[in-house]
Backbone bond lengths (Angstrom), bond angles and torsions (degrees), N, CA, C in turn:
res aa  C-N    CA-C-N  psi(-1)  N-CA   C-N-CA  omega(-1)  CA-C   N-CA-C  phi
1 M - - - 1.445 - - 1.523 108.56 -
2 S 1.300 115.81 132.64 1.455 119.47 -178.88 1.536 110.11 -74.16
3 K 1.314 114.08 158.74 1.469 119.40 -178.21 1.523 111.34 -65.31
4 L 1.326 116.90 -37.19 1.458 119.89 -179.63 1.527 110.72 -65.64
5 R 1.307 116.89 -42.71 1.461 120.48 178.87 1.529 110.37 -65.20
6 F 1.336 116.44 -39.72 1.461 121.53 178.57 1.528 110.51 -62.73
7 L 1.337 117.90 -45.48 1.465 121.20 178.59 1.525 111.91 -65.81
8 R 1.330 115.78 -38.84 1.465 119.79 177.94 1.527 110.65 -62.59
9 E 1.325 116.10 -40.57 1.457 120.48 178.28 1.524 111.59 -63.33
10 I 1.321 116.69 -41.32 1.464 120.46 178.31 1.528 110.50 -66.29
11 L 1.332 117.59 -42.41 1.472 120.29 -179.37 1.523 111.69 -66.60
12 I 1.320 117.31 -40.00 1.470 119.51 177.34 1.521 109.83 -64.95
13 G 1.341 116.90 -42.64 1.466 120.33 176.42 1.514 112.02 -61.66
14 A 1.327 116.97 -38.20 1.462 120.89 178.67 1.525 110.81 -65.85
15 C 1.317 117.23 -39.71 1.468 120.43 178.72 1.530 111.55 -66.25
16 V 1.322 116.43 -40.13 1.466 120.40 177.90 1.527 110.01 -64.57
17 R 1.317 116.45 -44.75 1.458 119.99 179.87 1.528 111.40 -68.08
18 F 1.331 117.76 -35.76 1.457 122.36 175.80 1.524 109.98 -58.71
19 T 1.320 116.48 -46.98 1.459 120.63 -179.36 1.526 110.99 -64.45
20 A 1.340 116.28 -44.88 1.464 119.84 -179.61 1.529 110.97 -64.12
21 L 1.328 117.27 -42.28 1.462 120.62 178.49 1.526 111.44 -64.41
22 A 1.331 117.05 -40.57 1.468 120.40 179.57 1.522 110.82 -63.32
23 V 1.319 117.09 -44.62 1.463 120.17 179.30 1.530 110.43 -64.48
24 C 1.327 116.99 -43.60 1.472 120.38 179.00 1.527 111.32 -61.95
25 L 1.326 117.31 -43.33 1.466 119.52 178.85 1.524 111.86 -64.50
26 M 1.321 116.87 -38.09 1.462 119.57 178.64 1.523 111.16 -66.86
27 I 1.331 116.43 -39.97 1.464 119.82 177.49 1.520 110.36 -65.49
28 L 1.343 116.99 -43.09 1.472 119.83 177.28 1.520 111.67 -62.26
29 K 1.322 116.89 -36.42 1.472 120.85 178.36 1.533 110.49 -64.64
30 I 1.325 116.69 -41.42 1.468 120.73 178.48 1.524 110.49 -66.36
31 I 1.332 116.62 -43.89 1.467 120.54 179.36 1.527 110.72 -63.76
32 D 1.330 116.28 -42.61 1.463 121.08 -178.08 1.526 111.87 -64.48
33 S 1.309 116.61 -34.25 1.466 119.53 -178.29 1.524 112.50 -89.12
34 G 1.304 117.81 0.01 1.454 120.06 179.68 1.512 112.84 75.83
35 G 1.308 117.43 23.31 1.457 121.50 178.66 1.506 114.37 82.56
36 S 1.333 117.98 7.47 1.461 120.35 -176.62 1.521 113.12 -92.24
37 T 1.326 118.53 9.98 1.453 121.31 179.79 1.521 109.23 -128.63
38 D 1.307 115.59 168.04 1.464 119.95 -179.28 1.526 112.31 -88.52
39 G 1.310 118.82 0.74 1.460 122.23 178.54 1.511 114.17 89.04
40 A 1.323 117.57 11.45 1.461 120.77 -179.38 1.527 110.13 -71.49
41 I 1.329 115.84 134.44 1.460 120.88 176.90 1.525 108.20 -107.55
42 S 1.317 115.95 163.75 1.460 119.46 -176.66 1.534 110.66 -68.41
43 I 1.307 115.66 156.64 1.465 121.69 -179.28 1.522 110.48 -61.99
44 L 1.319 117.57 -42.24 1.462 120.81 -179.93 1.524 111.03 -61.58
45 S 1.324 117.07 -46.19 1.463 120.43 178.02 1.521 110.62 -61.18
46 F 1.320 116.41 -41.75 1.460 120.70 -179.90 1.529 111.48 -64.38
47 L 1.317 117.32 -42.38 1.467 120.52 -179.37 1.525 112.28 -69.43
48 L 1.314 117.41 -30.39 1.456 120.45 -178.91 1.530 112.51 -82.88
49 L 1.322 117.82 -5.42 1.464 120.01 176.92 1.526 111.51 -67.52
50 F 1.336 117.56 -36.01 1.464 119.38 -177.72 1.530 112.18 -68.49
51 P 1.345 120.66 -46.79 1.466 117.71 176.23 1.533 112.75 -61.68
52 C 1.318 116.63 -33.63 1.461 119.75 176.48 1.531 109.71 -65.06
53 G 1.313 117.67 -46.82 1.457 121.40 177.37 1.518 112.13 -63.30
54 L 1.316 116.72 -35.10 1.466 121.17 178.34 1.528 110.73 -65.72
55 C 1.320 116.96 -42.95 1.475 120.25 178.03 1.525 111.07 -65.01
56 I 1.315 117.13 -41.28 1.462 120.23 179.96 1.526 110.23 -67.66
57 A 1.329 117.90 -39.21 1.466 120.70 177.54 1.524 110.66 -66.12
58 A 1.317 117.11 -39.76 1.466 119.96 177.35 1.523 110.47 -64.81
59 A 1.327 116.54 -37.43 1.464 119.74 176.84 1.521 110.73 -64.66
60 G 1.314 116.60 -37.51 1.461 120.18 177.69 1.507 113.17 -68.04
61 S 1.330 116.59 -27.81 1.464 119.77 179.72 1.525 112.07 -73.65
62 L 1.320 117.50 -11.45 1.463 120.42 176.22 1.524 111.54 -64.61
63 R 1.320 116.92 -17.51 1.462 121.41 179.44 1.528 110.97 -60.95
64 K 1.323 117.06 -30.78 1.454 121.07 -177.35 1.529 113.05 -82.05
65 T 1.316 117.49 0.92 1.455 121.37 177.47 1.527 109.20 -90.38
66 S 1.302 116.06 -178.69 1.462 120.21 -177.32 1.527 112.63 -91.02
67 L 1.308 117.43 24.11 1.463 121.19 178.57 1.527 110.51 -72.44
68 S 1.303 115.92 150.07 1.459 119.34 174.29 1.529 108.48 -69.44
69 P 1.339 117.83 154.76 1.471 119.32 -179.23 1.528 113.47 -58.08
70 A 1.321 117.74 -36.82 1.465 119.94 -179.89 1.530 110.96 -68.47
71 L 1.329 117.00 -42.42 1.463 120.54 178.94 1.523 110.80 -67.91
72 F 1.335 117.17 -38.42 1.468 120.51 175.81 1.514 110.49 -59.70
73 R 1.331 117.67 -48.44 1.462 121.41 -177.57 1.528 110.39 -62.53
74 L 1.334 117.02 -40.19 1.462 120.87 179.55 1.526 111.34 -65.52
75 L 1.343 117.39 -45.75 1.468 120.57 177.56 1.522 111.23 -64.58
76 H 1.326 116.92 -41.62 1.458 121.11 178.94 1.530 110.06 -61.40
77 F 1.328 116.18 -42.37 1.460 120.40 178.35 1.522 111.44 -60.76
78 F 1.338 117.65 -50.60 1.459 120.20 -176.85 1.522 112.10 -65.57
79 I 1.323 118.13 -40.72 1.468 120.03 179.03 1.523 110.35 -65.38
80 T 1.324 117.24 -45.27 1.465 120.81 179.31 1.525 110.82 -64.76
81 W 1.310 116.08 -44.52 1.460 122.19 -179.02 1.519 111.17 -59.21
82 L 1.322 116.38 -48.73 1.462 120.09 -178.95 1.524 112.24 -70.46
83 S 1.319 117.90 -37.77 1.466 118.60 -179.60 1.522 111.41 -67.25
84 V 1.323 118.16 -40.37 1.468 119.89 176.65 1.528 109.96 -64.32
85 F 1.325 117.18 -42.29 1.462 120.28 -179.97 1.530 110.99 -65.12
86 L 1.325 116.96 -47.28 1.464 120.28 -175.45 1.525 113.42 -74.19
87 F 1.322 117.77 -37.72 1.464 119.65 -174.95 1.526 114.34 -95.11
88 L 1.321 117.60 -23.97 1.456 118.56 -177.06 1.531 113.49 -111.41
89 W 1.316 117.87 -36.37 1.462 119.84 -175.97 1.530 112.60 -86.28
90 L 1.318 117.82 -54.33 1.469 120.48 -174.60 1.528 114.23 -62.33
91 P 1.335 120.58 -41.43 1.475 118.80 -179.08 1.520 115.02 -65.83
92 T 1.314 118.56 -13.15 1.459 119.34 -179.71 1.518 112.82 -79.15
93 G 1.336 116.79 -1.06 1.458 120.36 178.54 1.506 113.04 91.09
94 N 1.324 117.09 9.52 1.458 120.39 -179.88 1.522 112.03 -90.56
95 G 1.315 118.21 1.42 1.452 121.78 -173.73 1.514 115.30 -79.64
96 Y 1.328 118.56 2.50 1.454 120.28 -176.61 1.526 112.79 -89.27
97 N 1.304 117.28 -12.74 1.449 121.50 -176.52 1.530 108.78 -112.20
98 V 1.315 116.90 115.81 1.466 121.72 -174.79 1.522 111.22 -64.46
99 S 1.310 117.77 -41.34 1.463 119.66 -177.92 1.530 110.91 -65.89
100 R 1.329 117.40 -38.65 1.471 119.96 176.81 1.518 110.84 -66.22
101 N 1.342 117.10 -35.79 1.460 119.92 177.52 1.523 111.25 -65.35
102 L 1.316 117.48 -41.81 1.464 120.35 178.40 1.522 111.60 -65.15
103 I 1.318 116.00 -40.86 1.464 119.36 176.35 1.517 110.35 -63.84
104 A 1.338 117.24 -41.72 1.463 120.92 179.18 1.528 110.76 -63.18
105 L 1.320 117.84 -42.58 1.463 120.57 177.63 1.521 111.02 -61.15
106 F 1.313 116.83 -41.21 1.465 120.43 178.38 1.527 111.15 -65.68
107 V 1.330 117.55 -44.36 1.467 121.06 -179.15 1.521 110.74 -65.98
108 I 1.324 117.83 -40.09 1.469 120.71 177.77 1.524 109.96 -62.07
109 A 1.326 116.93 -43.86 1.466 120.38 178.18 1.522 110.94 -64.00
110 L 1.308 116.96 -42.21 1.463 120.77 178.86 1.527 111.26 -62.27
111 L 1.326 116.41 -44.13 1.466 120.09 178.26 1.525 111.74 -64.21
112 Y 1.322 116.99 -39.60 1.464 120.35 178.49 1.520 110.00 -59.17
113 W 1.323 117.20 -51.30 1.459 120.24 -176.88 1.521 111.75 -69.58
114 L 1.317 117.75 -30.59 1.458 120.46 176.00 1.526 110.69 -65.32
115 V 1.329 116.62 -47.24 1.469 120.61 177.82 1.525 110.51 -63.44
116 Y 1.320 116.94 -40.02 1.467 121.31 178.26 1.529 110.98 -61.28
117 L 1.327 117.04 -47.61 1.458 120.26 -178.71 1.525 112.24 -66.77
118 I 1.321 117.26 -38.23 1.463 120.29 176.37 1.531 109.81 -64.29
119 G 1.327 116.64 -41.47 1.464 120.14 177.91 1.519 112.08 -63.74
120 R 1.315 117.38 -43.22 1.470 120.95 178.15 1.528 111.21 -63.89
121 W 1.327 116.77 -42.27 1.453 121.25 179.71 1.527 110.79 -64.45
122 T 1.344 116.17 -43.28 1.461 120.25 179.26 1.519 110.83 -64.59
123 A 1.316 117.65 -43.16 1.462 120.92 178.95 1.525 110.76 -62.84
124 A 1.315 117.34 -40.25 1.467 120.10 178.45 1.523 111.03 -66.19
125 R 1.314 117.60 -38.77 1.468 120.75 178.40 1.524 111.03 -64.24
126 F 1.334 117.16 -43.84 1.465 119.60 179.06 1.524 111.22 -68.25
127 R 1.332 117.06 -35.80 1.460 120.78 178.10 1.530 109.41 -64.57
128 N 1.321 117.67 -43.61 1.459 121.26 177.94 1.515 111.53 -66.64
129 F 1.333 115.99 -36.15 1.464 120.53 179.02 1.521 110.53 -64.89
130 R 1.330 117.58 -42.38 1.466 121.44 179.41 1.527 111.37 -69.63
131 E 1.328 117.66 -34.29 1.462 120.31 -179.91 1.514 111.79 -70.25
132 E 1.339 117.83 -27.58 1.458 121.13 178.38 1.510 111.74 -71.79
133 D 1.315 118.63 -28.30 1.468 121.71 -179.09 1.464 109.52 -73.31
């Protein structure tokens, strides 16, 4: 794979993740306010979504390397975990309380593995569905 194609793949992945993160943050903002807001997020949070998406896309591109699946998943987890914590959690002003940071790290890890397990389960269901046909 050429370097240009590899970079293009990472940038497209970053844009997709940026959009998904922005929509998720806006939905969380609406839910958090009880529906009394238009879902607008702060400029800083919005600007930091792209570097977060870029790190997650770069972590996903590790799949194309010669890493073992277990090592890939572990690296992907740590890169995603740290990028969400550094780019989405700390800039919101929640970084001053150590106990809240530890809880946030735990919740981010829990959400990562929950999404991973749901994705694996869904992929297995579709694979079994296609094999039955």
